[in-house]
C-alpha positions in Angstrom: 10.3 2.0 95.4 12.8 -0.6 94.3 10.7 -1.4 91.2 10.7 2.3 90.3 14.5 2.5 90.6 14.9 -0.6 88.5 12.6 0.8 85.8 14.5 4.1 85.8 17.7 2.2 85.5 16.3 0.1 82.7 15.3 3.3 80.8 18.7 4.9 81.4 20.5 1.8 80.2 18.2 1.5 77.1 18.8 5.2 76.1 22.5 4.8 76.6 22.5 1.7 74.4 20.6 3.5 71.7 23.0 6.5 71.8 26.0 4.1 71.5 24.4 2.4 68.5 23.7 5.7 66.9 27.2 6.9 67.4 28.7 3.7 66.0 26.4 3.2 63.0 24.8 6.5 62.1 28.0 7.6 60.1 27.7 4.4 58.1 24.1 5.1 57.4 24.9 8.6 56.2 27.7 7.1 54.0 25.2 4.7 52.5 22.9 7.6 51.6 25.6 9.5 49.7 25.4 9.2 45.9 28.0 6.8 44.6 30.2 8.4 42.0 29.7 6.6 38.7 32.5 5.2 36.7 33.9 7.6 34.1 33.0 6.7 30.6 34.6 7.2 27.2 33.4 6.5 23.6 36.2 5.9 21.1 34.9 6.2 17.5 37.4 5.0 14.8 37.4 4.5 11.1 38.0 6.4 7.9 41.3 6.3 6.1 43.3 3.3 7.2 46.7 4.9 6.5 46.5 6.6 9.9 46.2 3.2 11.6 43.1 4.0 13.6 42.7 0.5 15.0 46.3 0.2 16.0 45.9 3.5 17.9 42.8 2.3 19.6 44.8 -0.7 20.8 47.3 1.6 22.4 45.0 4.0 24.2 41.9 2.0 25.0 43.6 -0.3 27.5 45.4 2.7 29.1 42.0 4.5 29.5 40.6 1.4 31.2 43.6 1.4 33.6 42.7 5.0 34.5 39.2 3.8 35.5 37.2 4.6 32.4 34.5 2.4 31.1 35.5 2.2 27.4 33.1 1.8 24.5 34.6 1.3 21.1 32.6 2.0 17.9 33.4 1.8 14.2 30.3 3.8 13.1 29.4 7.5 13.2 25.9 6.4 14.0 27.1 6.4 17.6 26.7 10.2 17.4 22.9 9.8 16.7 21.9 9.0 20.3 22.4 12.5 21.8 21.1 11.6 25.2 23.5 8.7 25.6 26.4 10.9 24.4 25.6 13.5 27.0 26.1 10.9 29.7 29.8 10.4 28.6 32.8 12.1 30.1 34.9 11.9 26.9 34.7 11.2 23.2 37.9 10.2 21.4 37.6 10.3 17.7 40.1 8.6 15.3 38.3 9.1 12.0 40.3 10.6 9.1 38.5 12.2 6.1 35.2 10.5 5.3 31.8 12.2 5.5 29.4 12.7 8.3 25.6 13.2 8.0 24.0 16.4 9.4 22.3 14.3 12.0 25.5 12.6 13.1 27.3 15.9 13.2 24.5 17.6 15.2 24.7 14.8 17.8 28.4 15.2 18.3 28.2 19.0 18.4 25.4 19.0 20.9 27.2 16.6 23.2 30.4 18.6 23.3 28.5 21.9 23.8 26.7 20.3 26.7 30.0 19.5 28.5 31.3 16.2 27.1 35.0 16.3 26.5 36.5 15.7 23.0 40.0 14.6 22.3 41.9 13.4 19.2 45.1 13.7 17.2 46.5 14.2 13.7 44.0 13.5 10.9 41.7 11.5 13.1 40.2 14.8 14.5 41.5 17.6 12.3 41.4 16.1 8.9 37.9 14.7 9.2 34.7 15.8 7.4 36.3 18.4 5.3 33.0 19.9 4.2 31.8 20.5 7.7 32.8 24.0 8.9 30.9 23.9 12.2 32.8 20.7 13.1 36.1 22.4 12.3 34.9 25.4 14.4 34.6 23.0 17.3 38.0 21.3 16.8 39.8 24.6 16.4 41.8 23.8 13.3 42.0 21.9 10.0 44.9 20.2 8.2 45.8 21.7 4.8 49.3 20.3 4.0 52.3 18.4 5.3 55.2 19.6 3.1 57.8 17.0 2.4 55.7 14.1 3.7 57.7 12.3 6.4 60.3 14.7 7.7 62.4 15.3 10.8 61.1 18.2 12.8 61.2 19.5 16.4 58.3 20.1 18.7 58.7 23.0 21.1 56.9 23.2 24.4 55.8 26.8 24.9 53.7 26.4 28.0 55.6 24.6 30.8 53.0 25.3 33.5 50.0 23.6 31.8 49.3 20.1 33.2 49.3 18.7 29.7 52.8 19.8 29.0 54.2 20.4 32.5 57.7 18.8 32.9 58.1 18.0 29.2 61.0 19.2 27.2 61.3 19.9 23.4 61.6 16.7 21.4 62.2 15.4 17.9 59.7 13.7 15.6 60.1 11.9 12.3 56.6 12.1 10.8 54.3 14.4 9.0 54.7 18.0 10.1 51.2 19.4 9.8 50.6 22.8 8.3 47.1 23.9 9.5 44.5 26.6 9.5 43.9 27.3 13.2 41.5 29.2 15.4 43.1 32.1 17.3 41.1 31.2 20.4 43.1 28.1 20.8 45.3 27.9 23.9 48.5 26.7 22.3 50.8 24.5 24.4 53.4 23.4 21.8 54.5 24.5 18.4 56.8 23.6 15.5 58.7 25.8 13.0 58.9 25.0 9.3 62.3 25.1 7.7 61.0 26.1 4.2 63.0 23.2 2.7 59.9 21.7 1.0 57.9 25.0 0.6 60.2 28.0 0.6 57.4 30.5 1.2 56.6 29.1 4.6 60.2 29.3 6.0 60.1 30.3 9.6 56.4 29.8 10.1 55.6 28.8 13.7 52.6 26.4 13.7 50.6 25.0 16.7 51.1 21.3 17.4 49.2 21.0 20.7 46.2 23.0 21.8 43.2 23.0 24.0 40.0 25.0 23.9 36.4 25.2 24.9 33.4 24.5 22.7 30.3 25.5 24.6 30.8 23.8 28.0 33.0 21.0 26.5 36.7 20.8 26.7 38.5 20.0 23.4 42.0 18.7 23.2 44.0 18.3 20.0 47.5 17.5 18.8 48.8 17.1 15.3 51.2 14.3 16.4 50.4 10.7 15.7 50.4 10.1 12.0 50.8 6.3 12.7 50.8 4.2 15.8 54.6 4.1 15.8 54.8 7.8 16.5 53.6 7.1 20.0 56.8 5.3 20.7 58.1 8.8 21.3 57.4 9.1 25.0 56.5 12.8 24.9 54.0 12.3 22.1 52.2 9.5 24.0 52.3 11.4 27.3 50.7 14.5 25.7 47.8 12.5 24.3 47.3 10.7 27.5 47.3 13.9 29.6 45.1 15.6 26.9 42.4 13.0 27.1 42.4 13.2 30.9 42.1 17.0 30.7 39.3 16.9 28.3 37.5 14.4 30.6 38.0 16.8 33.5 40.2 14.4 35.4 42.6 16.3 37.7 46.1 15.9 36.3 47.8 18.7 38.2 51.3 17.8 39.3 
C-alpha cells in the first residue's frame, strides 16, 4: 500500500513538474517560432548629371537611413534595375539620377518593382528630370521638370496639408534655389506648393505649382519633392525633414506624430 502511495506521489510530482516547465518555457518556445521581422532594405541609385551633386546627397541621406534601421545598398548603375526579383524584396528605392537614358529592360524592372509594392522616393532632377523620353516612367513619378525661370532665385514654399505626416508641424519656409516649373499629374496628393512671381517669365505670374507630393503607382508608394537642387539646399531644416519623412512614408514606415 505504501509503495502504491509513493508511486502515485511520484506521478503527481512529475506531472506538476512538467506543468511548471511548460508554463515557464512554452511562451519562449512560441516566441522562437514566430517569424523574425527582416531588416528594412533600401537601394540608392545615383548618377547622371553631376551638377545636382548626387554623390554629396547620398552622403547626407545614406547614413541617416542606416540610423533608421535600413540596410542600405548604394549603386552607380541603372543595371541594378535588371534584377526584378531582387528589387521586389526591397522596401524602398531612392533614385538620384538626373537626365541620362534608361534601357527598356532597366525601366521595366523599376516599373514592375514599384507596381508590386516597393516604395520610390526622390527629389528635384534626380527623379523628375530623368529619362526624358520615357513617358511611362514619368507616369509613375507623377511629374516632369520643364523649366526653372531665373535659375537660382528666392522663393517661398507653402505647406498646404498640415495633417499629413510628411508635412505635419512644418511651417512655410524660404528657399534660394531653382524654383521648378513642372508638368504634373492631377492624381498627385499635393502637400506643399510655390507661387511664381512672373519676374522672369511674365506669363506665369501667380501660377501655383506643386513642390511636394505623394501618390500611388500600382501598389507602390511614390514620394517626390522638387527641392534639393544641390546638397546645400538640405541645410534648410524643412527641406531635409520633408525628404526624410517622405522616404519613410514611401517605405511604409509609420511616421504618424
